[in-house]
N, CA, C, O and the ligand as a Tripos MOL2 file, in Angstrom:
@<TRIPOS>MOLECULE
protein
  297   295    75     0     0
PROTEIN
NO_CHARGES

@<TRIPOS>ATOM
      1 N          29.2510   -2.1200    3.2720 N.3       1 MET1
      2 CA         28.4860   -1.0570    3.9170 C.3       1 MET1
      3 C          28.2320    0.0970    2.9560 C.2       1 MET1
      4 O          29.1650    0.6290    2.3520 O.2       1 MET1
      5 N          27.0050    0.4700    2.8200 N.am      2 SER2
      6 CA         26.6810    1.6380    2.0180 C.3       2 SER2
      7 C          26.0580    2.6860    2.9300 C.2       2 SER2
      8 O          25.3920    2.3540    3.9100 O.2       2 SER2
      9 N          26.2750    3.9230    2.6070 N.am      3 SER3
     10 CA         25.7590    4.9870    3.4550 C.3       3 SER3
     11 C          24.2410    5.0620    3.3590 C.2       3 SER3
     12 O          23.6880    5.1740    2.2650 O.2       3 SER3
     13 N          23.5830    5.0020    4.4820 N.am      4 ALA4
     14 CA         22.1270    5.0590    4.4870 C.3       4 ALA4
     15 C          21.6510    6.4870    4.3110 C.2       4 ALA4
     16 O          22.3890    7.4450    4.5410 O.2       4 ALA4
     17 N          20.3960    6.6050    3.8970 N.am      5 ASP5
     18 CA         19.7600    7.9210    3.7970 C.3       5 ASP5
     19 C          20.5390    8.8750    2.9000 C.2       5 ASP5
     20 O          20.6650   10.0610    3.2050 O.2       5 ASP5
     21 N          21.0540    8.3590    1.8080 N.am      6 SER6
     22 CA         21.6780    9.2410    0.8500 C.3       6 SER6
     23 C          20.5860    9.9270    0.0360 C.2       6 SER6
     24 O          19.4000    9.7720    0.3250 O.2       6 SER6
     25 N          20.9810   10.6700   -0.9610 N.am      7 SER7
     26 CA         19.9880   11.3730   -1.7700 C.3       7 SER7
     27 C          19.4300   10.4810   -2.8730 C.2       7 SER7
     28 O          18.6130   10.9260   -3.6790 O.2       7 SER7
     29 N          19.8610    9.2380   -2.9120 N.am      8 ASP8
     30 CA         19.3120    8.3300   -3.9140 C.3       8 ASP8
     31 C          17.8130    8.1880   -3.7260 C.2       8 ASP8
     32 O          17.3190    8.1940   -2.5980 O.2       8 ASP8
     33 N          17.0880    8.0610   -4.8340 N.am      9 ASP9
     34 CA         15.6430    7.9130   -4.7170 C.3       9 ASP9
     35 C          15.2280    6.4540   -4.7830 C.2       9 ASP9
     36 O          14.0360    6.1500   -4.8320 O.2       9 ASP9
     37 N          16.1850    5.5620   -4.7830 N.am     10 HIS10
     38 CA         15.8360    4.1520   -4.7530 C.3      10 HIS10
     39 C          16.9380    3.3780   -4.0490 C.2      10 HIS10
     40 O          18.0650    3.8540   -3.9120 O.2      10 HIS10
     41 N          16.5900    2.1720   -3.6030 N.am     11 ASP11
     42 CA         17.5420    1.3230   -2.9110 C.3      11 ASP11
     43 C          17.3240   -0.0870   -3.4330 C.2      11 ASP11
     44 O          16.4730   -0.8180   -2.9280 O.2      11 ASP11
     45 N          18.0830   -0.4600   -4.4310 N.am     12 GLY12
     46 CA         17.8670   -1.7580   -5.0510 C.3      12 GLY12
     47 C          16.5250   -1.7890   -5.7510 C.2      12 GLY12
     48 O          16.2730   -0.9990   -6.6610 O.2      12 GLY12
     49 N          15.6670   -2.6960   -5.3300 N.am     13 LEU13
     50 CA         14.3410   -2.8330   -5.9240 C.3      13 LEU13
     51 C          13.3760   -1.7590   -5.4540 C.2      13 LEU13
     52 O          12.3020   -1.5780   -6.0290 O.2      13 LEU13
     53 N          13.7620   -1.0560   -4.4130 N.am     14 VAL14
     54 CA         12.7970   -0.2230   -3.7020 C.3      14 VAL14
     55 C          12.9520    1.2450   -4.0710 C.2      14 VAL14
     56 O          14.0470    1.8030   -3.9930 O.2      14 VAL14
     57 N          11.8570    1.8610   -4.4700 N.am     15 GLN15
     58 CA         11.8380    3.3040   -4.6620 C.3      15 GLN15
     59 C          11.5350    3.9770   -3.3370 C.2      15 GLN15
     60 O          10.5540    3.6400   -2.6740 O.2      15 GLN15
     61 N          12.3710    4.9240   -2.9520 N.am     16 ARG16
     62 CA         12.1600    5.5940   -1.6620 C.3      16 ARG16
     63 C          11.0830    6.6670   -1.7470 C.2      16 ARG16
     64 O          10.4510    6.9930   -0.7430 O.2      16 ARG16
     65 N          10.8720    7.2150   -2.9360 N.am     17 VAL17
     66 CA          9.8240    8.2100   -3.1250 C.3      17 VAL17
     67 C           9.0560    7.8380   -4.3800 C.2      17 VAL17
     68 O           9.6500    7.5550   -5.4210 O.2      17 VAL17
     69 N           7.7280    7.8410   -4.2780 N.am     18 ILE18
     70 CA          6.8820    7.5840   -5.4360 C.3      18 ILE18
     71 C           5.9270    8.7550   -5.6230 C.2      18 ILE18
     72 O           5.7990    9.6110   -4.7470 O.2      18 ILE18
     73 N           5.2610    8.7850   -6.7700 N.am     19 ASN19
     74 CA          4.2250    9.7830   -6.9780 C.3      19 ASN19
     75 C           2.9270    9.2900   -6.3560 C.2      19 ASN19
     76 O           2.5030    8.1600   -6.6010 O.2      19 ASN19
     77 N           2.2980   10.1400   -5.5510 N.am     20 CYS20
     78 CA          1.0410    9.7840   -4.9150 C.3      20 CYS20
     79 C          -0.0030    9.4630   -5.9810 C.2      20 CYS20
     80 O          -0.1660   10.1880   -6.9620 O.2      20 CYS20
     81 N          -0.7070    8.3450   -5.7510 N.am     21 ILE21
     82 CA         -1.6980    7.9090   -6.7180 C.3      21 ILE21
     83 C          -2.8950    8.8550   -6.7390 C.2      21 ILE21
     84 O          -3.5790    8.9920   -7.7530 O.2      21 ILE21
     85 N          -3.1310    9.4980   -5.6110 N.am     22 ASP22
     86 CA         -4.2830   10.3930   -5.4950 C.3      22 ASP22
     87 C          -4.0040   11.7780   -6.0450 C.2      22 ASP22
     88 O          -4.6970   12.2510   -6.9460 O.2      22 ASP22
     89 N          -2.9770   12.4300   -5.4940 N.am     23 CYS23
     90 CA         -2.7830   13.8550   -5.7640 C.3      23 CYS23
     91 C          -1.5330   14.1330   -6.5800 C.2      23 CYS23
     92 O          -1.3160   15.2730   -6.9890 O.2      23 CYS23
     93 N          -0.7070   13.1290   -6.8290 N.am     24 GLY24
     94 CA          0.4950   13.3430   -7.6190 C.3      24 GLY24
     95 C           1.6470   13.9200   -6.8270 C.2      24 GLY24
     96 O           2.6980   14.2310   -7.3870 O.2      24 GLY24
     97 N           1.4570   14.0650   -5.5260 N.am     25 GLY25
     98 CA          2.5320   14.5690   -4.6680 C.3      25 GLY25
     99 C           3.5830   13.5090   -4.4250 C.2      25 GLY25
    100 O           3.5400   12.4190   -4.9970 O.2      25 GLY25
    101 N           4.5420   13.8520   -3.5540 N.am     26 ARG26
    102 CA          5.6210   12.9220   -3.2530 C.3      26 ARG26
    103 C           5.2240   12.0730   -2.0510 C.2      26 ARG26
    104 O           4.8950   12.5940   -0.9850 O.2      26 ARG26
    105 N           5.2610   10.7520   -2.2440 N.am     27 ALA27
    106 CA          4.9480    9.8330   -1.1620 C.3      27 ALA27
    107 C           6.2390    9.1410   -0.7470 C.2      27 ALA27
    108 O           6.9300    8.5380   -1.5690 O.2      27 ALA27
    109 N           6.5520    9.2390    0.5380 N.am     28 HIS28
    110 CA          7.8330    8.7560    1.0470 C.3      28 HIS28
    111 C           7.6900    7.3810    1.6800 C.2      28 HIS28
    112 O           6.6830    7.0670    2.3140 O.2      28 HIS28
    113 N           8.7130    6.5810    1.4930 N.am     29 LEU29
    114 CA          8.7220    5.2220    2.0300 C.3      29 LEU29
    115 C           8.7110    5.2490    3.5560 C.2      29 LEU29
    116 O           9.5130    5.9470    4.1770 O.2      29 LEU29
    117 N           7.8020    4.4910    4.1500 N.am     30 LEU30
    118 CA          7.7370    4.3550    5.6070 C.3      30 LEU30
    119 C           8.4480    3.1060    6.0830 C.2      30 LEU30
    120 O           8.9890    3.0700    7.1880 O.2      30 LEU30
    121 N           8.4450    2.0800    5.2450 N.am     31 THR31
    122 CA          8.9570    0.7770    5.6550 C.3      31 THR31
    123 C          10.4690    0.8210    5.8320 C.2      31 THR31
    124 O          11.1900    1.3990    5.0180 O.2      31 THR31
    125 N          10.9300    0.2030    6.9030 N.am     32 THR32
    126 CA         12.3750    0.0420    7.1040 C.3      32 THR32
    127 C          12.6750   -1.4410    7.2540 C.2      32 THR32
    128 O          11.7780   -2.2530    7.4800 O.2      32 THR32
    129 N          13.9390   -1.7740    7.1250 N.am     33 TRP33
    130 CA         14.3310   -3.1760    7.1980 C.3      33 TRP33
    131 C          15.7860   -3.2510    7.6270 C.2      33 TRP33
    132 O          16.5470   -2.3030    7.4360 O.2      33 TRP33
    133 N          16.1730   -4.3910    8.2130 N.am     34 PRO34
    134 CA         17.5780   -4.5750    8.5780 C.3      34 PRO34
    135 C          18.4620   -4.6490    7.3400 C.2      34 PRO34
    136 O          18.0150   -5.0860    6.2800 O.2      34 PRO34
    137 N          19.7010   -4.2290    7.4710 N.am     35 ALA35
    138 CA         20.6070   -4.1870    6.3310 C.3      35 ALA35
    139 C          20.8180   -5.5710    5.7270 C.2      35 ALA35
    140 O          21.0770   -5.7060    4.5310 O.2      35 ALA35
    141 N          20.7040   -6.5940    6.5680 N.am     36 ASP36
    142 CA         20.9560   -7.9440    6.0630 C.3      36 ASP36
    143 C          19.6690   -8.6540    5.6460 C.2      36 ASP36
    144 O          19.6860   -9.8460    5.3400 O.2      36 ASP36
    145 N          18.5500   -7.9180    5.6330 N.am     37 ASP37
    146 CA         17.2820   -8.5430    5.2520 C.3      37 ASP37
    147 C          16.4590   -7.5730    4.4060 C.2      37 ASP37
    148 O          15.3980   -7.1130    4.8270 O.2      37 ASP37
    149 N          16.9600   -7.2690    3.2160 N.am     38 PRO38
    150 CA         16.2740   -6.2830    2.3770 C.3      38 PRO38
    151 C          14.9600   -6.8350    1.8430 C.2      38 PRO38
    152 O          14.7670   -8.0500    1.8040 O.2      38 PRO38
    153 N          14.0540   -5.9470    1.4300 N.am     39 PRO39
    154 CA         12.7860   -6.3980    0.8640 C.3      39 PRO39
    155 C          13.0070   -7.1540   -0.4350 C.2      39 PRO39
    156 O          13.9650   -6.8990   -1.1650 O.2      39 PRO39
    157 N          12.1130   -8.0810   -0.7080 N.am     40 ILE40
    158 CA         12.1730   -8.8610   -1.9330 C.3      40 ILE40
    159 C          10.8450   -8.7180   -2.6710 C.2      40 ILE40
    160 O           9.8510   -8.3020   -2.0760 O.2      40 ILE40
    161 N          10.8160   -9.0600   -3.9660 N.am     41 PRO41
    162 CA          9.5610   -8.9940   -4.7100 C.3      41 PRO41
    163 C           8.4470   -9.7500   -3.9890 C.2      41 PRO41
    164 O           8.6440  -10.8710   -3.5190 O.2      41 PRO41
    165 N           7.2810   -9.1230   -3.9100 N.am     42 GLY42
    166 CA          6.1550   -9.7100   -3.1990 C.3      42 GLY42
    167 C           5.9630   -9.1200   -1.8100 C.2      42 GLY42
    168 O           4.8860   -9.2260   -1.2250 O.2      42 GLY42
    169 N           7.0280   -8.4890   -1.2820 N.am     43 ASP43
    170 CA          6.8720   -7.8200    0.0060 C.3      43 ASP43
    171 C           6.0490   -6.5450   -0.1570 C.2      43 ASP43
    172 O           5.9990   -5.9570   -1.2370 O.2      43 ASP43
    173 N           5.4130   -6.1330    0.9210 N.am     44 ILE44
    174 CA          4.5950   -4.9240    0.8990 C.3      44 ILE44
    175 C           5.3920   -3.7600    1.4840 C.2      44 ILE44
    176 O           5.9800   -3.8670    2.5600 O.2      44 ILE44
    177 N           5.3970   -2.6560    0.7560 N.am     45 LEU45
    178 CA          6.0340   -1.4360    1.2290 C.3      45 LEU45
    179 C           4.9580   -0.3840    1.4750 C.2      45 LEU45
    180 O           3.9930   -0.2870    0.7170 O.2      45 LEU45
    181 N           5.1250    0.3980    2.5310 N.am     46 SER46
    182 CA          4.1650    1.4390    2.8610 C.3      46 SER46
    183 C           4.7750    2.8110    2.5770 C.2      46 SER46
    184 O           5.9290    3.0790    2.9110 O.2      46 SER46
    185 N           3.9770    3.6610    1.9590 N.am     47 TYR47
    186 CA          4.3860    5.0330    1.6600 C.3      47 TYR47
    187 C           3.3570    5.9900    2.2360 C.2      47 TYR47
    188 O           2.1780    5.6540    2.3520 O.2      47 TYR47
    189 N           3.8160    7.1980    2.6000 N.am     48 ARG48
    190 CA          2.8730    8.2240    2.9910 C.3      48 ARG48
    191 C           3.1300    9.4850    2.1890 C.2      48 ARG48
    192 O           4.2650    9.9420    2.0470 O.2      48 ARG48
    193 N           2.0250   10.0430    1.6610 N.am     49 CYS49
    194 CA          2.1140   11.2390    0.8330 C.3      49 CYS49
    195 C           2.3240   12.4630    1.7110 C.2      49 CYS49
    196 O           1.6490   12.6340    2.7260 O.2      49 CYS49
    197 N           3.2650   13.3120    1.3130 N.am     50 GLU50
    198 CA          3.5330   14.5100    2.1080 C.3      50 GLU50
    199 C           2.4950   15.5980    1.8500 C.2      50 GLU50
    200 O           2.4250   16.5770    2.5930 O.2      50 GLU50
    201 N           1.6990   15.4350    0.8170 N.am     51 ASP51
    202 CA          0.6980   16.4560    0.5030 C.3      51 ASP51
    203 C          -0.6600   16.1170    1.1120 C.2      51 ASP51
    204 O          -1.2120   16.9130    1.8720 O.2      51 ASP51
    205 N          -1.2040   14.9380    0.7840 N.am     52 CYS52
    206 CA         -2.5440   14.5910    1.2610 C.3      52 CYS52
    207 C          -2.5140   13.6340    2.4430 C.2      52 CYS52
    208 O          -3.5630   13.2920    2.9900 O.2      52 CYS52
    209 N          -1.3190   13.1970    2.8440 N.am     53 ARG53
    210 CA         -1.1290   12.3250    4.0190 C.3      53 ARG53
    211 C          -1.7800   10.9620    3.8470 C.2      53 ARG53
    212 O          -1.9460   10.2260    4.8200 O.2      53 ARG53
    213 N          -2.1430   10.6250    2.6390 N.am     54 ASP54
    214 CA         -2.6720    9.2910    2.3990 C.3      54 ASP54
    215 C          -1.5430    8.2760    2.4910 C.2      54 ASP54
    216 O          -0.3810    8.5820    2.2240 O.2      54 ASP54
    217 N          -1.9190    7.0510    2.8790 N.am     55 ARG55
    218 CA         -0.9390    5.9790    2.9690 C.3      55 ARG55
    219 C          -1.1870    4.9910    1.8440 C.2      55 ARG55
    220 O          -2.3290    4.6840    1.5010 O.2      55 ARG55
    221 N          -0.0980    4.5030    1.2800 N.am     56 TRP56
    222 CA         -0.1790    3.5660    0.1630 C.3      56 TRP56
    223 C           0.6360    2.3310    0.4930 C.2      56 TRP56
    224 O           1.8060    2.4290    0.8660 O.2      56 TRP56
    225 N           0.0200    1.1760    0.3570 N.am     57 ASP57
    226 CA          0.7280   -0.0930    0.5500 C.3      57 ASP57
    227 C           0.8940   -0.7500   -0.8150 C.2      57 ASP57
    228 O          -0.0860   -1.1360   -1.4520 O.2      57 ASP57
    229 N           2.1200   -0.8710   -1.2490 N.am     58 LEU58
    230 CA          2.4040   -1.3770   -2.5810 C.3      58 LEU58
    231 C           3.2690   -2.6250   -2.4950 C.2      58 LEU58
    232 O           4.1840   -2.7170   -1.6780 O.2      58 LEU58
    233 N           2.9570   -3.5740   -3.3530 N.am     59 GLU59
    234 CA          3.7570   -4.7920   -3.4320 C.3      59 GLU59
    235 C           4.9370   -4.5640   -4.3640 C.2      59 GLU59
    236 O           4.7950   -3.9520   -5.4220 O.2      59 GLU59
    237 N           6.1000   -5.0580   -3.9640 N.am     60 ILE60
    238 CA          7.2770   -4.9450   -4.8260 C.3      60 ILE60
    239 C           7.0810   -5.8600   -6.0310 C.2      60 ILE60
    240 O           6.8830   -7.0630   -5.8630 O.2      60 ILE60
    241 N           7.1340   -5.3080   -7.2390 N.am     61 PRO61
    242 CA          6.9540   -6.1530   -8.4180 C.3      61 PRO61
    243 C           8.1410   -7.0720   -8.6200 C.2      61 PRO61
    244 O           9.2680   -6.7580   -8.2380 O.2      61 PRO61
    245 N           7.8650   -8.2040   -9.2250 N.am     62 ASP62
    246 CA          8.9280   -9.1490   -9.5470 C.3      62 ASP62
    247 C           9.5610   -8.7270  -10.8640 C.2      62 ASP62
    248 O           8.9000   -8.7700  -11.9010 O.2      62 ASP62
    249 N          10.8300   -8.3180  -10.8470 N.am     63 PRO63
    250 CA         11.4620   -7.8140  -12.0720 C.3      63 PRO63
    251 C          11.5870   -8.8720  -13.1560 C.2      63 PRO63
    252 O          11.7290   -8.5360  -14.3320 O.2      63 PRO63
    253 N          11.5380  -10.1340  -12.7810 N.am     64 SER64
    254 CA         11.6590  -11.1950  -13.7790 C.3      64 SER64
    255 C          10.3290  -11.4630  -14.4750 C.2      64 SER64
    256 O          10.2840  -12.1650  -15.4860 O.2      64 SER64
    257 N           9.2370  -10.9010  -13.9310 N.am     65 ASP65
    258 CA          7.9120  -11.1050  -14.5060 C.3      65 ASP65
    259 C           7.5440   -9.8720  -15.3080 C.2      65 ASP65
    260 O           6.7070   -9.0690  -14.8930 O.2      65 ASP65
    261 N           8.1810   -9.7300  -16.4690 N.am     66 SER66
    262 CA          8.0160   -8.5060  -17.2430 C.3      66 SER66
    263 C           6.6590   -8.4180  -17.9120 C.2      66 SER66
    264 O           6.2830   -7.3620  -18.4210 O.2      66 SER66
    265 N           5.9240   -9.5140  -17.9160 N.am     67 ARG67
    266 CA          4.6100   -9.4720  -18.5510 C.3      67 ARG67
    267 C           3.5470   -8.8800  -17.6320 C.2      67 ARG67
    268 O           2.4310   -8.6020  -18.0730 O.2      67 ARG67
    269 N           3.8800   -8.6880  -16.3740 N.am     68 GLY68
    270 CA          2.9600   -8.0240  -15.4690 C.3      68 GLY68
    271 C           1.7040   -8.8410  -15.2350 C.2      68 GLY68
    272 O           1.7370  -10.0690  -15.1520 O.2      68 GLY68
    273 N           0.6070   -8.1280  -15.1320 N.am     69 ASP69
    274 CA         -0.6560   -8.7790  -14.7540 C.3      69 ASP69
    275 C          -1.5620   -9.0000  -15.9470 C.2      69 ASP69
    276 O          -2.7840   -9.0040  -15.8010 O.2      69 ASP69
    277 N          -0.9900   -9.1830  -17.1190 N.am     70 LEU70
    278 CA         -1.8340   -9.4180  -18.2880 C.3      70 LEU70
    279 C          -2.6470  -10.6890  -18.0880 C.2      70 LEU70
    280 O          -2.1290  -11.6950  -17.6030 O.2      70 LEU70
    281 N          -3.9100  -10.6410  -18.4610 N.am     71 PRO71
    282 CA         -4.7310  -11.8530  -18.3330 C.3      71 PRO71
    283 C          -4.2220  -12.9540  -19.2620 C.2      71 PRO71
    284 O          -3.6830  -12.6960  -20.3380 O.2      71 PRO71
    285 N          -4.4110  -14.1550  -18.8160 N.am     72 TYR72
    286 CA         -3.9570  -15.3070  -19.5960 C.3      72 TYR72
    287 C          -5.1030  -15.8840  -20.4060 C.2      72 TYR72
    288 O          -6.1350  -16.2680  -19.8560 O.2      72 TYR72
    289 N          -4.9160  -15.9420  -21.7030 N.am     73 PHE73
    290 CA         -5.9400  -16.5030  -22.5830 C.3      73 PHE73
    291 C          -5.5110  -17.8790  -23.0610 C.2      73 PHE73
    292 O          -4.5520  -17.9800  -23.8260 O.2      73 PHE73
    293 N          -6.1750  -18.9270  -22.6460 N.am     74 PRO74
    294 CA         -5.8070  -20.2840  -23.0490 C.3      74 PRO74
    295 C          -6.0810  -20.5320  -24.5360 C.2      74 PRO74
    296 O          -5.8250  -21.6270  -25.0360 O.2      74 PRO74
    297 ZN         -1.2220   12.6170   -2.0770 Zn       75 ZN75
@<TRIPOS>BOND
     1     1     2 1
     2     2     3 1
     3     3     4 2
     4     3     5 am
     5     5     6 1
     6     6     7 1
     7     7     8 2
     8     7     9 am
     9     9    10 1
    10    10    11 1
    11    11    12 2
    12    11    13 am
    13    13    14 1
    14    14    15 1
    15    15    16 2
    16    15    17 am
    17    17    18 1
    18    18    19 1
    19    19    20 2
    20    19    21 am
    21    21    22 1
    22    22    23 1
    23    23    24 2
    24    23    25 am
    25    25    26 1
    26    26    27 1
    27    27    28 2
    28    27    29 am
    29    29    30 1
    30    30    31 1
    31    31    32 2
    32    31    33 am
    33    33    34 1
    34    34    35 1
    35    35    36 2
    36    35    37 am
    37    37    38 1
    38    38    39 1
    39    39    40 2
    40    39    41 am
    41    41    42 1
    42    42    43 1
    43    43    44 2
    44    43    45 am
    45    45    46 1
    46    46    47 1
    47    47    48 2
    48    47    49 am
    49    49    50 1
    50    50    51 1
    51    51    52 2
    52    51    53 am
    53    53    54 1
    54    54    55 1
    55    55    56 2
    56    55    57 am
    57    57    58 1
    58    58    59 1
    59    59    60 2
    60    59    61 am
    61    61    62 1
    62    62    63 1
    63    63    64 2
    64    63    65 am
    65    65    66 1
    66    66    67 1
    67    67    68 2
    68    67    69 am
    69    69    70 1
    70    70    71 1
    71    71    72 2
    72    71    73 am
    73    73    74 1
    74    74    75 1
    75    75    76 2
    76    75    77 am
    77    77    78 1
    78    78    79 1
    79    79    80 2
    80    79    81 am
    81    81    82 1
    82    82    83 1
    83    83    84 2
    84    83    85 am
    85    85    86 1
    86    86    87 1
    87    87    88 2
    88    87    89 am
    89    89    90 1
    90    90    91 1
    91    91    92 2
    92    91    93 am
    93    93    94 1
    94    94    95 1
    95    95    96 2
    96    95    97 am
    97    97    98 1
    98    98    99 1
    99    99   100 2
   100    99   101 am
   101   101   102 1
   102   102   103 1
   103   103   104 2
   104   103   105 am
   105   105   106 1
   106   106   107 1
   107   107   108 2
   108   107   109 am
   109   109   110 1
   110   110   111 1
   111   111   112 2
   112   111   113 am
   113   113   114 1
   114   114   115 1
   115   115   116 2
   116   115   117 am
   117   117   118 1
   118   118   119 1
   119   119   120 2
   120   119   121 am
   121   121   122 1
   122   122   123 1
   123   123   124 2
   124   123   125 am
   125   125   126 1
   126   126   127 1
   127   127   128 2
   128   127   129 am
   129   129   130 1
   130   130   131 1
   131   131   132 2
   132   131   133 am
   133   133   134 1
   134   134   135 1
   135   135   136 2
   136   135   137 am
   137   137   138 1
   138   138   139 1
   139   139   140 2
   140   139   141 am
   141   141   142 1
   142   142   143 1
   143   143   144 2
   144   143   145 am
   145   145   146 1
   146   146   147 1
   147   147   148 2
   148   147   149 am
   149   149   150 1
   150   150   151 1
   151   151   152 2
   152   151   153 am
   153   153   154 1
   154   154   155 1
   155   155   156 2
   156   155   157 am
   157   157   158 1
   158   158   159 1
   159   159   160 2
   160   159   161 am
   161   161   162 1
   162   162   163 1
   163   163   164 2
   164   163   165 am
   165   165   166 1
   166   166   167 1
   167   167   168 2
   168   167   169 am
   169   169   170 1
   170   170   171 1
   171   171   172 2
   172   171   173 am
   173   173   174 1
   174   174   175 1
   175   175   176 2
   176   175   177 am
   177   177   178 1
   178   178   179 1
   179   179   180 2
   180   179   181 am
   181   181   182 1
   182   182   183 1
   183   183   184 2
   184   183   185 am
   185   185   186 1
   186   186   187 1
   187   187   188 2
   188   187   189 am
   189   189   190 1
   190   190   191 1
   191   191   192 2
   192   191   193 am
   193   193   194 1
   194   194   195 1
   195   195   196 2
   196   195   197 am
   197   197   198 1
   198   198   199 1
   199   199   200 2
   200   199   201 am
   201   201   202 1
   202   202   203 1
   203   203   204 2
   204   203   205 am
   205   205   206 1
   206   206   207 1
   207   207   208 2
   208   207   209 am
   209   209   210 1
   210   210   211 1
   211   211   212 2
   212   211   213 am
   213   213   214 1
   214   214   215 1
   215   215   216 2
   216   215   217 am
   217   217   218 1
   218   218   219 1
   219   219   220 2
   220   219   221 am
   221   221   222 1
   222   222   223 1
   223   223   224 2
   224   223   225 am
   225   225   226 1
   226   226   227 1
   227   227   228 2
   228   227   229 am
   229   229   230 1
   230   230   231 1
   231   231   232 2
   232   231   233 am
   233   233   234 1
   234   234   235 1
   235   235   236 2
   236   235   237 am
   237   237   238 1
   238   238   239 1
   239   239   240 2
   240   239   241 am
   241   241   242 1
   242   242   243 1
   243   243   244 2
   244   243   245 am
   245   245   246 1
   246   246   247 1
   247   247   248 2
   248   247   249 am
   249   249   250 1
   250   250   251 1
   251   251   252 2
   252   251   253 am
   253   253   254 1
   254   254   255 1
   255   255   256 2
   256   255   257 am
   257   257   258 1
   258   258   259 1
   259   259   260 2
   260   259   261 am
   261   261   262 1
   262   262   263 1
   263   263   264 2
   264   263   265 am
   265   265   266 1
   266   266   267 1
   267   267   268 2
   268   267   269 am
   269   269   270 1
   270   270   271 1
   271   271   272 2
   272   271   273 am
   273   273   274 1
   274   274   275 1
   275   275   276 2
   276   275   277 am
   277   277   278 1
   278   278   279 1
   279   279   280 2
   280   279   281 am
   281   281   282 1
   282   282   283 1
   283   283   284 2
   284   283   285 am
   285   285   286 1
   286   286   287 1
   287   287   288 2
   288   287   289 am
   289   289   290 1
   290   290   291 1
   291   291   292 2
   292   291   293 am
   293   293   294 1
   294   294   295 1
   295   295   296 2
@<TRIPOS>SUBSTRUCTURE
     1 MET1         2 RESIDUE 1 A MET
     2 SER2         6 RESIDUE 1 A SER
     3 SER3        10 RESIDUE 1 A SER
     4 ALA4        14 RESIDUE 1 A ALA
     5 ASP5        18 RESIDUE 1 A ASP
     6 SER6        22 RESIDUE 1 A SER
     7 SER7        26 RESIDUE 1 A SER
     8 ASP8        30 RESIDUE 1 A ASP
     9 ASP9        34 RESIDUE 1 A ASP
    10 HIS10       38 RESIDUE 1 A HIS
    11 ASP11       42 RESIDUE 1 A ASP
    12 GLY12       46 RESIDUE 1 A GLY
    13 LEU13       50 RESIDUE 1 A LEU
    14 VAL14       54 RESIDUE 1 A VAL
    15 GLN15       58 RESIDUE 1 A GLN
    16 ARG16       62 RESIDUE 1 A ARG
    17 VAL17       66 RESIDUE 1 A VAL
    18 ILE18       70 RESIDUE 1 A ILE
    19 ASN19       74 RESIDUE 1 A ASN
    20 CYS20       78 RESIDUE 1 A CYS
    21 ILE21       82 RESIDUE 1 A ILE
    22 ASP22       86 RESIDUE 1 A ASP
    23 CYS23       90 RESIDUE 1 A CYS
    24 GLY24       94 RESIDUE 1 A GLY
    25 GLY25       98 RESIDUE 1 A GLY
    26 ARG26      102 RESIDUE 1 A ARG
    27 ALA27      106 RESIDUE 1 A ALA
    28 HIS28      110 RESIDUE 1 A HIS
    29 LEU29      114 RESIDUE 1 A LEU
    30 LEU30      118 RESIDUE 1 A LEU
    31 THR31      122 RESIDUE 1 A THR
    32 THR32      126 RESIDUE 1 A THR
    33 TRP33      130 RESIDUE 1 A TRP
    34 PRO34      134 RESIDUE 1 A PRO
    35 ALA35      138 RESIDUE 1 A ALA
    36 ASP36      142 RESIDUE 1 A ASP
    37 ASP37      146 RESIDUE 1 A ASP
    38 PRO38      150 RESIDUE 1 A PRO
    39 PRO39      154 RESIDUE 1 A PRO
    40 ILE40      158 RESIDUE 1 A ILE
    41 PRO41      162 RESIDUE 1 A PRO
    42 GLY42      166 RESIDUE 1 A GLY
    43 ASP43      170 RESIDUE 1 A ASP
    44 ILE44      174 RESIDUE 1 A ILE
    45 LEU45      178 RESIDUE 1 A LEU
    46 SER46      182 RESIDUE 1 A SER
    47 TYR47      186 RESIDUE 1 A TYR
    48 ARG48      190 RESIDUE 1 A ARG
    49 CYS49      194 RESIDUE 1 A CYS
    50 GLU50      198 RESIDUE 1 A GLU
    51 ASP51      202 RESIDUE 1 A ASP
    52 CYS52      206 RESIDUE 1 A CYS
    53 ARG53      210 RESIDUE 1 A ARG
    54 ASP54      214 RESIDUE 1 A ASP
    55 ARG55      218 RESIDUE 1 A ARG
    56 TRP56      222 RESIDUE 1 A TRP
    57 ASP57      226 RESIDUE 1 A ASP
    58 LEU58      230 RESIDUE 1 A LEU
    59 GLU59      234 RESIDUE 1 A GLU
    60 ILE60      238 RESIDUE 1 A ILE
    61 PRO61      242 RESIDUE 1 A PRO
    62 ASP62      246 RESIDUE 1 A ASP
    63 PRO63      250 RESIDUE 1 A PRO
    64 SER64      254 RESIDUE 1 A SER
    65 ASP65      258 RESIDUE 1 A ASP
    66 SER66      262 RESIDUE 1 A SER
    67 ARG67      266 RESIDUE 1 A ARG
    68 GLY68      270 RESIDUE 1 A GLY
    69 ASP69      274 RESIDUE 1 A ASP
    70 LEU70      278 RESIDUE 1 A LEU
    71 PRO71      282 RESIDUE 1 A PRO
    72 TYR72      286 RESIDUE 1 A TYR
    73 PHE73      290 RESIDUE 1 A PHE
    74 PRO74      294 RESIDUE 1 A PRO
    75 ZN75       297 GROUP 0 **** ****
């Protein structure tokens, strides 16, 4: 058991606060999950910016795929 809602800004793979893509403000995680079913890479997380109130849906990146989305040249 770990204490929920601590001051940590991340929880495993998940960042609880990100920088808003639009205005650079703080966007807070909206998505919640059961303690025994944490998000995994490929899941969608929703954030809402406290400044512009925009919502952002971001996919959790796969940490093992360090090459990211580079195009593949055969
Ligand atoms: Zn914003």
